[in-house]
N, C-alpha and C positions, 0 to 999 in steps of 0.2 A: 960447463959443469953438467954432468949427466946424473940424474937422480935415479937410484935403483929402487924399484917398487916390487912388492910381492902382491900376488893376486889370489883371489878365492873364486873358485868356479861354482856358480849357482845356476842350475838349469841350462847348462851348456854355454853360459856367458861368463866372462872373466870380469870381476870387479876388483879395483885396486883396494888394498888394505890401507885405509887412511884413518888416522886418529887425530883428534884435536887435543893438543896438550893443555888447552885452556878449558877443558870440559867442566872442571870445578867452578871456574869463573862464570861460565854461562849459567850454571845452576844457582849461583849466588847473586845474580843480577836482581836488583830491586825493581820497583815499579817503573821508574824512569829509564833505567837501562834496558829493560825489556821493550818499552815503547820505542826507544831509539833503534834497537835491533830490528824490530818489525818495520819501522819506517824506512830504514836503509834498505832492507830486503825488498820491500814493495815499491818504493818510490825513487831510490837511488842505487839501482843494481850495480852500476859501475864502481861506485865507492864501496859498496858492500863486498863485491868480489875482490877488489884491491886490498881492502883491510883483511879479508879472510885469507887470501893467498899469502899475505905478508905476515900473518900471525898476529895482527894488531887489533882484530875486531873485538875480541873479548875485553882487552884493556881499554879500548876506545869507549865501549859501552859502559864499562865499570866507571871510568872517569866521568862520563856524562851523567851517570846515575848519581855519583857523589856530589858533583857540582849542582845538579838540579835539585837534589834533596836539600842541600845547604841553602840554596837560593829560596826554595819554597819555605823553609823554616824562617828565614829572615823576613820574607814578605808577610807571612802569617803573623809573625810577632809584631811587625810594624802596624799591620792593619788592626790587630787586636789592641794595640796601645791606643789607637784613636777611637776604638769602639769597646769600651770597658764592659766586662761581663758582670751581670748582676749576680750577687751571691745567692739570692733567694729563689730565682727562677731557673730551674734546671733546663726546661725546654728552650728558653731563650739562650742559655749558654750553649746548648747543642746547636741551635740555629746559627749563632754567631761563629762557632768553631767550623761548622760545615761551610758557611759562606766564606770564611777566611781561606779554607782549603780550596774551594772552587776558584777563588780569585787567584791564589798562588799557582794552582795547576794551569789555569789559562795563560798566565804570563810565562811560566816555565816551559810549557809546551811550545808556545810560539817562539820564544827566544833561544831555547836550547835543543829541544827534541826535533822539531820539524824544520830544521834549517839545513 
């Protein structure tokens, strides 16, 4: 099967007119989806190219983003259940919430993003 492409000439060079159908999905990626996209691009170029060429890269990153966010929320909730927040100490509440986020991020990054 031959794919017909159109080209645009810029400075004497022809560039193929390519468009990503998933441009909106790339713009809507959350924290974890963007981290996964950057990781694949930098550390797994073969997988990145395969997903990109098959049109599955945006969906893959969106799915990882959703899964990672849900797992992070579960981890934070479980950790905060064992470390109750004091009602009267705002700084301690902030510290506990930040610590829960850091713990969840570390687990999610190792298990889902950097694999």
